[in-house]
GUMARVEX-502620 format. One record per residue (C-alpha): residue in one letter; x, y, z. Coordinates in steps of 0.1 Angstrom, whole numbers, padded with zeros to 4 digits, always signed. Example, Ala and Ser with C-alpha at 12.3 -4.5 7.8 and 13.67 -1.06 7.14 Angstrom:
<nodes>
A+0123-0045+0078;S+0137-0011+0071;
</nodes>
This chain:
<nodes>
M+0000+0000+0000;P+0014+0034-0009;L+0025+0058+0019;I-0002+0084+0012;A-0033+0065+0002;K-0067+0059+0018;A-0095+0034+0013;C-0124+0042-0010;P-0152+0058+0009;T-0178+0037-0010;C-0164+0001-0013;G-0135+0003+0011;S-0108-0010-0013;P-0074+0002-0001;G-0048+0022-0020;Q-0069+0051-0035;K-0047+0081-0041;F-0047+0114-0060;P-0022+0121-0087;V+0009+0140-0076;R+0010+0163-0106;K-0024+0177-0097;S-0018+0182-0059;L-0013+0220-0063;K-0048+0225-0076;R-0077+0234-0053;A-0101+0206-0065;I-0091+0172-0078;R-0112+0143-0091;T-0102+0107-0094;R-0120+0073-0097;C-0118+0042-0075;A-0098+0015-0092;N-0123-0012-0079;C-0158+0002-0081;G-0153+0032-0104;T-0169+0057-0080;R-0158+0093-0085;I-0138+0106-0055;E-0133+0143-0052;S-0113+0165-0030;E-0118+0202-0027;V-0096+0220-0002;G-0112+0250+0015;K-0102+0285+0006;G-0085+0291+0040;N-0064+0260+0039;Y-0056+0266+0002;T-0045+0302+0010;L-0023+0290+0039;F-0008+0263+0016;F+0002+0289-0010;I+0017+0312+0016;Y+0037+0282+0028;L+0049+0276-0008;H+0059+0312-0012;L+0080+0310+0020;V+0096+0276+0013;I+0103+0275-0024;P+0122+0308-0031;P+0152+0301-0007;L+0155+0266-0023;G+0153+0282-0058;A+0180+0306-0049;L+0201+0277-0036;A+0195+0259-0069;I+0206+0290-0089;I+0237+0294-0068;G+0245+0257-0073;I+0241+0261-0111;L+0263+0292-0112;T+0291+0276-0092;A+0287+0242-0109;N+0280+0225-0076;W+0255+0199-0088;Q+0249+0183-0055;W+0235+0215-0041;T+0214+0220-0072;S+0200+0185-0071;S+0193+0186-0034;A+0176+0220-0037;V+0153+0207-0065;L+0145+0175-0046;L+0137+0194-0014;A+0115+0219-0033;T+0096+0191-0050;L+0091+0172-0017;L+0082+0203+0003;G+0059+0215-0024;Y+0039+0185-0035;L+0038+0164-0003;P+0017+0189+0018;G-0007+0193-0012;I-0012+0156-0014;V-0018+0154+0023;L-0044+0182+0022;H-0063+0164-0006;M-0062+0130+0012;L-0077+0147+0043;N-0105+0162+0023;Q-0116+0134+0001;N-0154+0126-0003;V-0178+0111-0027;R-0200+0137-0044;N-0222+0115-0065;V-0224+0077-0060;E-0242+0072-0094;S-0212+0087-0114;K-0198+0054-0126;
</nodes>
């Protein structure tokens, strides 16, 4: 079972997760792999605003570190800054969506 996955609210099959590439959006839709029910996650405006304030505080220092690493040809600094920016950017978004998942319409198969 993946690290950040929950059971389907309808059928209870484990391992339902939202795509990582869409975790920065406010609303995400996916389907259960077992029963096909549409699972939606819509983060509230307050949480979404706090998430973007967090991103604006965390990502710029790491971007500056990546640029300095590129200019000085220190690729370990560059790769670690990009890896940390990716983890610290997408991981909280995925967690927010996993906490807010719900089934809007059970007949949406």
